[in-house]
N, C-alpha and C positions, 0 to 999 in steps of 0.2 A: 504494500500500500504506500503510495507516495503522498507525503505531507508537504504542504506549502511551507516555505520558510517564513519566519516572523522576524522583522528587522526593527531595530531601534533607529528610527530615521533622524531624530533631532532631540536635543535636550536644551531647555532654557532654565535659568535659575533667577532667584530674587532673594534679597535680604532686606530687613528694615535699615533705617539710616542712623540708628542710635547705638553707638559702641559702648557696651557696659562692662567690658573686661576689667579695666583698671578700677572702675568703681566697685566692682564686686570684691576685688582683692583688698581694697581699702576698707571695705565693710567686714570682710571675713577675718583678716589677720588679727585684729585686736580681740576677737571673740575667743581666741585660743589662749587659755590661761597659762598652760605650761610653756616656759620659755624655750625649751628644746623643741617641742612640737611646733611652736610658732616659727622658730628658725627653719625647721624642716619644711613647713608650709611655704615659707619665702623661697627656699631653694627649689621646691617643686614647681612653683609658679614660674620661676626663671627658666626651668628646664622643660616646661610643658610643651614647648613648640607652638604655643598659641600667642598671637599678637593682638587679635581682635575677636570679639564676639558681639553679635548684633541682636537687638531686642526690639520688640514692638512696644515695650513700655516707654511712655514719654518721659523726658527729663522732668525733674521737679519744677515747681514754679520759679525757683531761682536759677533755672538752667542746669541744675546739678543732676545727680543720679537718682534712680528710683528710690534709694534709701535716704536721700536728703530730705530736709524739711518740706513737707507737703507732697512728697513723692508717693508713688503707688505703695511702696513697702515701708513708708514712714509711719507705721501704726503698730500698736502693741495691744493685742496680738496682731500678727500679720493678716492680710485679707483672707477671708474664708474661701473655700472652694467655689461657692456660688458666684462670688464676685470675679474670681479668676476665669470661670467658665463663661461669664457674660463678656469678658474681654476677648476670650477665645472666639466666641460666636461672631464678634464684630471683626476682629483682626485676621483670623485665619483665612477667611474667604478673600480678603483684600490682598494678602500676601500671595495666596495661590493664584489669583487672577493676574497679579503683576508678573509672576513667572510665566503664565500662559501667554500673556501679551508679548513676552520675549520671543515666542515661537513665530510671531508674525501670522500669516494666513494659515489657519489650522485645517481648512478644508471641511468636508462633510464628516463629522464625527458620528460613528455608529455606537460606540461604547465609551463609557467613562469609568476609570478605575482610580480611586482615591485612597491614599494611605495616610493615616495620622494617628498618633498615640498620645498626644499631649492635650487633648480636649474632647468634649462630647457636646453635641447640640442636636436637637431634633425640631423641624426637619433637618436631615443630615447635611454635613458640609458638601457632600456630593450633589445633593439637590439644590443647595444654594449656588454652587458653581454652575450647574447645568442651567439654572434659571437665568443667571447673570450673563451666560454666553448665548442664551436663546436657543439652546439645543432642543427644546421641546420635550414633552412628557414621554415620548416614545423611546428616547435614548436609553440604552441598557446601562444601569449603574451598578457598581460594586464598591462597597466601602470596607477597607481593611483597617481594623482598629486595634490598638494596644499590643501590637507585635513587637514594637521597639525598633532597634537599629537595623534589623534585616527586613523590615516591612517593604522596602523598595524592591527587594528580590521577589517577595510574594506578589507585589503589584505587577512587576514585569513578567513573572511567570504566568499570572492570570491573563495578561494581555497576549502573551504568546499562545496560550491555549485557545483564546478567542480567535486569533488570526488563523491559526492552523485548522480550525474547525468551521469557520464562517467565511465564505467567499467575500472578498472585497471589504472586509472589516477594516475600520480605521479607528484605532483606540487612542484616546487621550488619557495618559497616565499622569497623576498629580500626587506629589508628596508634600505635606506642609506640617511643620512642627514649630510650636511656640514653647520651647523648653523653659525659657526664662520666666514664664508664668508661675513656676513652681519652686521659687526660693523657699527654703525651709529655715526655721530659727535654730539651727544646730550650732553647737560650740565645739564639737569633736572634729578631729583632724580628717578622718576618712570621709565623712559626708561632705565636708567643705571642699576637699580635693575633688570629689565627684561632681559637685555643683560647678567647680571651676571649669569643667570641660564644655559645658553645654551652651548653645546659642540657638537663635531662631533662623529658619530658612525654609524656602519652598522651591520645588522644581517641577517642571512640566515636560512631558515627552510625548512624541507620536510613535506608536508602534503599528506597523502595517506590513503587508507582503511586498511593498515596493522595495526593490533591491538597492537601498540607499542607507549608508551608515554602517551599523553593526548587526549582523545576523545573530540572533539569540539561539544558542545551541543547547547543549546538555546542561540541565539544572541539577543541583545536588543539595543535600542537607545531611548534616552529621551532628549528633549530639554527644557532648562529653559526659560520661557517666558520673553520677554523684556530684553534680555541679549546679543543681537548680537553685541553691541558696546564694550563689555568687552575684547574680544580677536580679534585682527585684524592683518592682514599680508598683507602689501601694497607694491607693486613693485614701487620703485622709481629710480631716476637717479643714486643713490649711493647704490645699493643693495636693499634688501627687508627689510622694516621697520616693526618690530614686536611691536605691542601694546598689552601689557598684564597688564590689570588693577589690581591695588591692591585690588579691590573689589572681584576678582574671588574666593579666598578661602572662604570668607564670604558667597557669593552666593551659593557655593557648599554646605557648611555646612547647610545653611538655607534650601536648597532643600532636603538634606538628612534627615532633621528633619521632613519632610512631609512623613507620612506613605505610601501614595500612590506612591510617587516618589521612596522611598526606596524599596518598594515592587517590582517595575519595575526592579531595579537592582538585587535584591536577587532572584526574580522569584517567581511566585505564581502558584499552591500551593507549599509550601516549600518541598524540597526533603531531601536528606541525609544532615547531618550537614556539613557546609562549614569549611574546615580545612586549606585552603590556599587562599591567596588574592594576585593577581597580579595587582597592581595599578600603573598606569603611574606615574613615579616620576617627576611630573611637578615642584616641589618645596617643601620645607619642610612644608610650611603653607598649601599647598594643601593636602599633606599626613596627616597632623594633622587634617584637616577638615574632611577627609574621616574617619579617625580613630575615632574621637569623634562623628561624625554624625551617624555612623553605630554602635557605641558602641563596637568597636573591642578591643581585648586585646592589651596591650602595645607592644607586639612583633609580632603582626599579620602582620605588614607591614615591617618586618625586611629586606626582600629581596629588596623591593622598596627603602628603606632608604640606603641600601648598594650601590645600583646602583647609587642613587643620589650622595652619598659621593664620589664615585670613578670616576663618569663620568659626573655628571650634567644632565641636561635635553637635550636629543638628539632627541627631537621631536618624530617622529613615531618609531624610533628604540628603544626608552627607554623601552616600554612595552615588547618588544622581549627579552631584556636583563633580565628583571625580570622573564619571562617565562623560559629562559635558566637556571636561578638559581633554580627555582622550580623543573625543570626536574632532577636536580642533587639530590634532596631529595628523600628518599625512603618511607617517611611516608605520602605523599600527597595522598588523596583519592578523594576529591571533592573541587573544587575551583571556584572562580569568578575572571575574568579579566575585568578591566575597564580603560578607559582613557577619559580625558576631553579635549575639543578643541573648535574651532570656532563654534559659534551658539548661546549661549554657550550650547554645547551638551555633553552628556555622552554616550559613546558607549562601548559595552563589550560583554562578553559571559560567559557561564558556561563551565567548563571543568572537566573531571574526569579521574583518572588513569586507564589505561588498560594494558593488557599484564602481 
């Protein structure tokens, strides 16, 4: 049986215009009571590989950060989940539509797939986007929620299934994450280092059978045993609390050292040489673990590291930013995309240049 190929034709991205990275550091560091841990936090911020993180949160009335006088987080206690979700309902569609606008003319969209794990609203963000674009009530919508950093893989996998089974399908894939809505009043080192990673961002892509961009080939998923406690995302009274254990990079590196696990990611039997890697920029230590675990060249993850530096970890949108950068290159022939998230699981796919 012959299946049509599904191709990632184009990717566009968008971020807000408010850089909150330094403001967060200035807020977080004094909260750590122990002098040694405070010094460690300072060193980790300097070594994080992150220069900027963007937020939909407006500056305070004085032009300062969201934690300054009159800012969104200048309350005690911090805003409840209901207030944060009201902001999500307003700002997530705006950022998603900005990314879609970056695609230019999107053509006749038959299906819409949206991934987001940083907020909930009903009617869903998929319906809000569809209405704003004038897609009509007949467009087929899929909303992928609360999967975390590898949700972009699930969204692209869904789009691929649609294209391979539906003639002439043209799928609009959107990822939008507003991670900065979920600041937590923690004083401990590990959760503060976790919050240090995250920023807001959105991406939009077209997937169709048109042989342009990257063909989406083999998809894969592998779960590390006894690792489900390492990444948690809990809904609380004051937003969503992310737990990202400091053990994650080590566990990823350990798994990649296992030939069977590494073979799952690379694909067996091996095909043409891999000349591009789109790895979710979950943090510098995670990228280091992938680079060393798979024995990659020092510049193999250049696009991932650049996305991390300019935007931080935008959960599901991050991988899409890396793919957007790779689509700009003209020397890519065969690549592997992967992301790590709750489970602890690795999900990804092979891609190859077409057209």
